[in-house]
C-alpha positions in Angstrom: 8.8 46.5 -12.7 6.0 46.0 -10.2 3.8 43.0 -9.5 0.6 42.7 -7.5 0.5 40.6 -4.4 -1.5 38.0 -6.3 1.2 37.8 -9.1 3.9 37.6 -6.4 2.1 34.7 -4.8 2.1 32.8 -8.1 5.8 33.6 -8.7 6.8 32.3 -5.3 4.7 29.2 -5.5 6.6 28.3 -8.7 9.8 28.7 -6.8 8.6 26.4 -4.0 7.3 23.5 -6.1 8.1 20.2 -4.4 9.3 21.7 -1.1 8.2 21.2 2.4 4.8 20.5 4.1 1.8 22.3 2.8 -1.9 22.2 2.0 -3.2 19.7 -0.5 -6.8 19.4 -1.4 -7.8 21.2 1.8 -5.9 18.8 4.1 -2.8 18.9 6.1 0.2 17.3 4.4 2.6 16.9 7.3 6.0 15.2 7.0 4.7 12.1 8.6 1.6 12.0 6.4 3.3 12.3 3.0 2.3 8.7 2.2 -1.3 10.1 1.7 -0.4 12.2 -1.4 -1.4 11.4 -5.0 -3.7 8.4 -4.3 -6.9 7.4 -6.0 -9.9 6.2 -4.0 -10.7 2.5 -4.4 -13.8 1.1 -2.7 -15.3 -2.3 -2.8 -19.0 -2.6 -2.6 -21.3 -5.6 -2.5 -24.4 -5.6 -4.8 -27.7 -4.8 -3.1 -29.4 -7.8 -1.4 -26.2 -9.8 -1.6 -25.1 -11.9 1.4 -21.3 -12.2 1.6 -19.7 -15.5 2.6 -19.9 -15.7 6.4 -16.4 -15.6 8.0 -15.5 -17.6 11.1 -17.2 -15.9 14.1 -19.3 -13.6 11.8 -23.0 -13.1 12.0 -25.9 -12.3 9.7 -28.5 -10.0 11.4 -32.0 -9.2 10.1 -33.0 -5.5 9.9 -36.4 -4.4 8.7 -37.1 -7.8 7.3 -34.0 -7.8 5.0 -30.9 -9.9 5.3 -27.9 -7.9 6.2 -24.4 -9.3 5.6 -21.8 -9.3 8.3 -20.1 -6.2 6.9 -23.3 -4.1 7.2 -23.9 -5.6 10.7 -20.4 -4.6 11.8 -20.9 -1.1 10.4 -24.3 -0.7 12.1 -22.7 -1.7 15.4 -19.6 0.6 15.3 -20.5 3.3 12.7 -22.3 5.7 15.1 -19.1 6.0 17.2 -17.0 7.1 14.3 -16.5 10.9 14.0 -15.2 13.5 11.6 -12.5 15.8 12.9 -12.0 19.2 11.3 -8.9 21.0 12.5 -7.4 24.4 11.8 -4.0 25.9 12.5 -2.2 29.1 11.8 1.1 28.9 9.9 3.6 31.5 8.7 2.9 33.0 5.3 5.8 32.1 3.0 5.1 35.2 0.9 5.4 37.5 4.0 8.6 35.7 4.9 10.0 36.2 1.4 9.3 39.9 1.4 11.6 40.3 4.4 14.4 40.0 1.9 15.3 43.6 0.9 16.2 42.6 -2.6 12.8 41.1 -3.2 11.1 44.1 -1.7 12.9 46.5 -4.0 12.3 44.2 -7.0 8.6 43.9 -6.5 8.0 47.4 -5.1 7.2 48.5 -1.6 3.9 50.3 -2.2 1.8 47.1 -2.5 -0.9 46.3 0.0 0.3 44.6 3.2 0.8 40.8 3.1 -0.7 38.8 6.0 1.9 37.4 8.3 0.0 34.1 8.8 -2.4 31.9 6.8 -4.9 29.4 7.9 -4.6 25.7 7.1 -7.5 23.3 7.4 -7.4 19.6 7.7 -10.0 16.7 8.0 -9.5 13.4 9.6 -11.4 10.7 11.5 -11.6 9.4 15.0 -13.7 7.2 17.2 -15.4 7.4 20.6 -13.9 5.5 23.5 -16.2 6.5 26.3 -19.7 7.8 26.7 -18.5 11.0 28.3 -16.6 12.0 25.1 -13.1 10.6 25.1 -11.9 10.2 21.5 -8.9 8.6 19.8 -7.4 9.7 16.5 -4.0 10.2 14.8 -1.4 12.7 16.1 -0.9 14.2 12.6 -4.7 15.0 12.4 -4.7 17.3 15.4 -1.0 18.2 16.3 -0.3 21.9 16.5 -3.9 22.8 15.8 -5.7 25.9 17.1 -9.3 24.6 16.9 -10.8 21.1 16.6 -14.4 20.5 15.7 -15.8 17.0 16.1 -18.9 16.0 14.1 -20.9 12.9 15.1 -22.7 10.7 12.6 -26.0 12.1 13.8 -24.9 15.6 12.8 -24.1 17.0 16.2 -21.0 19.1 16.3 -18.8 19.7 19.4 -15.7 21.7 20.0 -12.9 19.4 21.0 -9.9 19.8 23.3 -6.7 18.0 22.4 -5.8 16.2 25.6 -2.5 14.7 24.4 -0.4 14.0 21.4 2.3 11.3 21.0 4.3 11.8 17.8 6.3 8.6 18.4 3.3 6.4 17.7 1.1 9.0 15.9 -1.6 8.6 18.5 -3.6 11.5 19.9 -6.7 11.9 22.1 -9.4 14.5 22.1 -12.1 15.3 24.7 -15.6 16.7 24.0 -18.2 17.8 26.5 -21.0 15.3 26.0 -22.6 12.3 27.6 -24.4 9.1 26.7 -22.4 8.8 23.4 -22.2 5.7 21.3 -18.8 3.9 21.8 -16.7 1.4 19.9 -15.8 -2.1 21.3 -12.1 -2.8 21.3 -11.0 -6.1 19.8 -7.7 -8.1 19.8 -5.1 -7.6 17.1 -2.5 -10.0 18.7 -3.6 -13.1 16.9 -4.5 -11.7 13.5 -3.9 -13.9 10.5 -3.4 -12.7 6.9 -6.6 -13.3 5.0 -9.0 -12.3 7.8 -11.6 -9.7 7.0 -10.8 -6.0 7.6 -13.3 -3.2 7.5 -12.4 0.5 7.5 -14.7 3.4 8.4 -13.9 7.1 8.0 -14.2 10.3 6.1 -11.9 9.9 3.1 -11.6 13.0 0.9 -14.4 14.7 2.9 -16.9 11.9 2.1 -18.4 11.2 5.6 -19.1 7.7 6.9 -17.4 5.9 4.0 -17.0 2.1 4.5 -14.4 0.0 2.6 -13.6 -3.6 3.0 -10.6 -5.9 2.4 -8.4 -8.3 4.3 -5.5 -8.3 6.7 -2.6 -8.5 4.3 0.2 -8.8 6.8 1.1 -8.0 10.4 4.2 -6.7 12.2 5.2 -4.3 9.4 8.0 -2.1 10.7 7.9 1.7 10.4 10.8 1.5 8.0 8.9 -0.8 5.7 5.9 1.5 5.9 8.0 4.5 5.0 7.8 6.5 8.3 11.0 5.5 10.1 10.5 8.0 12.9 7.6 6.0 14.3 7.8 3.1 16.8 4.9 0.9 15.8 4.5 -2.6 14.3 1.8 -1.9 11.8 -1.1 -4.0 10.5 -1.2 -4.1 6.7 -4.5 -4.2 4.9 -5.9 -3.8 1.4 -9.1 -2.1 2.6 -9.1 1.2 0.8 -7.6 4.0 2.9 -7.4 7.6 1.6 -6.7 11.1 3.0 -9.3 11.8 5.7 -9.3 8.1 6.9 -6.5 9.0 9.3 -7.6 8.2 12.8 -10.5 6.1 11.9 -11.0 2.5 13.0 -10.1 -0.8 11.3 -12.6 -3.4 12.3 -12.8 -7.2 12.3 -15.8 -9.2 11.1 -17.5 -8.7 14.5 -17.3 -4.9 14.3 -14.6 -4.7 17.0 -11.7 -2.2 16.6 -8.4 -3.9 15.8 -6.5 -0.9 14.6 -6.3 2.8 13.9 -5.9 3.6 10.2 -2.8 5.7 9.8 -0.9 5.6 6.5 -0.7 4.5 2.9 2.3 4.5 0.7 2.3 6.9 -2.2 4.3 4.6 -4.4 1.7 1.8 -4.3 -2.0 1.1 -4.5 -4.1 -1.1 -2.2 -1.6 -0.9 0.7 -2.9 0.6 3.9 -1.4 0.5 7.4 -3.0 0.7 10.9 -1.7 1.0 14.4 -2.6 -2.1 16.5 -5.4 -1.3 18.9 -3.4 -2.6 21.9 -0.7 0.0 21.2 -3.2 2.8 20.5 -5.3 2.1 23.6 -2.3 2.0 25.9 -0.9 5.2 24.6 -4.4 6.9 24.7 -4.8 5.8 28.4 -1.4 7.4 29.2 -2.3 10.6 27.3 -5.6 11.0 29.1 -4.1 10.3 32.6 -0.7 12.0 32.3 -0.9 14.1 29.2 2.1 12.3 27.7 3.3 8.8 26.9 6.5 7.1 27.9 8.3 4.7 25.6 10.8 2.1 26.8 14.2 2.5 25.1 17.3 0.3 24.9 19.5 2.2 22.5 20.5 -0.4 20.0 20.4 -0.8 16.2 19.2 -4.3 15.2 19.4 -6.1 11.9 17.7 -9.2 10.6 20.5 -11.4 9.3 20.7 -13.0 5.9 23.9 -14.3 4.1 24.0 -11.1 2.1 23.3 -8.8 5.1 26.0 -10.7 7.1 28.6 -10.1 4.4 27.6 -6.4 4.1 27.9 -5.8 7.9 31.3 -7.5 8.1 32.6 -5.4 5.2 31.3 -2.1 6.7 32.5 -2.7 10.3 35.2 -4.6 12.3 32.6 -7.2 13.3 33.1 -10.9 12.4 29.5 -12.2 12.3 29.3 -15.9 11.5 25.6 -16.5 11.6 23.3 -16.3 8.5 20.1 -15.7 10.4 18.8 -14.2 13.6 18.8 -10.7 15.2 22.2 -9.1 15.4 23.1 -5.9 17.3 24.8 -3.7 14.7 25.3 -0.7 17.0 25.0 0.4 20.6 24.5 4.1 21.6 26.9 5.5 24.1 25.5 5.9 27.7 22.3 4.0 26.6 20.6 1.4 28.7 21.9 -1.3 26.4 25.5 -0.2 26.9 25.0 0.0 30.6 23.5 -3.5 30.5 26.6 -4.9 28.7 25.3 -5.3 25.1 28.0 -5.1 22.4 27.9 -4.8 18.6 27.9 -8.2 17.1 25.8 -9.8 19.8 23.2 -12.2 18.4 20.0 -11.9 20.4 18.5 -15.3 20.9 16.0 -14.9 23.7 14.2 -12.0 25.4 12.7 -12.6 28.8 13.4 -16.3 28.2 11.4 -16.5 25.0 13.1 -17.1 21.6 13.2 -14.2 19.1 14.0 -14.5 15.5 13.4 -11.0 14.1 14.1 -7.4 15.1 10.3 -6.8 14.9 9.8 -9.4 17.7 12.4 -7.7 19.9 10.9 -4.3 19.3 7.4 -5.6 20.1 8.5 -7.1 23.5 10.4 -3.8 24.4 7.3 -1.7 23.5 5.0 -3.9 25.6 7.3 -3.3 28.6 7.4 -0.2 30.8 10.2 2.3 31.5 12.4 0.8 34.3 11.5 -2.8 33.6 14.4 -5.3 33.6 14.7 -7.2 30.3 16.6 -10.4 30.4 18.5 -11.0 27.2 20.3 -14.1 26.1 22.9 -13.4 23.4 25.4 -15.4 21.4 28.8 -13.6 21.6 31.5 -15.2 19.5 30.0 -18.6 20.1 29.5 -18.3 23.8 26.0 -17.8 25.4 25.8 -14.7 27.7 22.8 -13.7 29.8 22.4 -9.9 30.3 19.9 -7.8 32.3 19.1 -4.5 30.7 17.0 -1.9 32.5 14.9 0.0 29.9 15.1 3.7 29.9 12.8 6.5 28.6 12.8 7.2 24.9 14.8 10.4 24.3 12.7 13.4 23.2 15.1 14.2 20.4 
């Protein structure tokens, strides 16, 4: 029995259904970007000539004699600095790898035409311009491990981009193009966002350039575990502005057109839930990537849990701990030889204050740690078996593996 290479490819694809990362709809489907699969586009558009309710701090600007609502004004302000990023990479051809098996070679015949050792994958994402001389910010999963990067501006100009740095821990990457006098975005403030505020997303979803969607800030400080990408260290902004494959790396704006986040992920098991990296985190990482080529992340080496009566009972049953509190942040585990262990933290400690400020959730603790630098001394007040202890922990560098 002999099959052609084409039939062999179909056979092997059937064997591989549901496995691994691959190409879907012409876009990279990487492990960290699986939340982008199987989602339908949902956009919200205002009827022509309609003026939306003006939010606090918003503005209505006239253009060509017509009234333009605050959404359009924000897009006109920031849209020219949003870019499309087309990336390609070479990956091993699974058919070629399979034919290395002598049994398969004999079964399918050895006189077929040679099978290419590699295949080309192409992906499309978004990004935005930080500086007039061509510094761009995008997601790491858009440009990681790529061979070529092409950046297309809204005015149609195309430039070859160089990936200056990638940080998989936060999913932030930076790209440089050789150009000058480029339009740039204005960075806003995401620290005081309130659920219900306007949120505007610009990007290239599904290859549809310069698409604008609108929604609200749905929540803040979502943990990476809640989002479904536990290997990241980010407190995400949640929004219901429609985000789809290709939006990755594009900006999330406030009503004034300022960037408050980097659109990154959506959950495959839900509709209308999008997540963005806060701009303060993204900008800090981008600065380190441009200056040093890598980003350092402070690390303590503890496993924290937000307590509830049910969680307390579960932890006490699973371990030798005797936790008595029903709320707060408890240290469930401490890594050996970690900064936390060296600083004296123990499993069962209830973290009450960090740098003399009260903390009530693990997300708050993580946020303070992330905003510090490697080598900083963090003062921690803990409740240990009813006694208050004050410890000083020197943050270390996040381990590469």
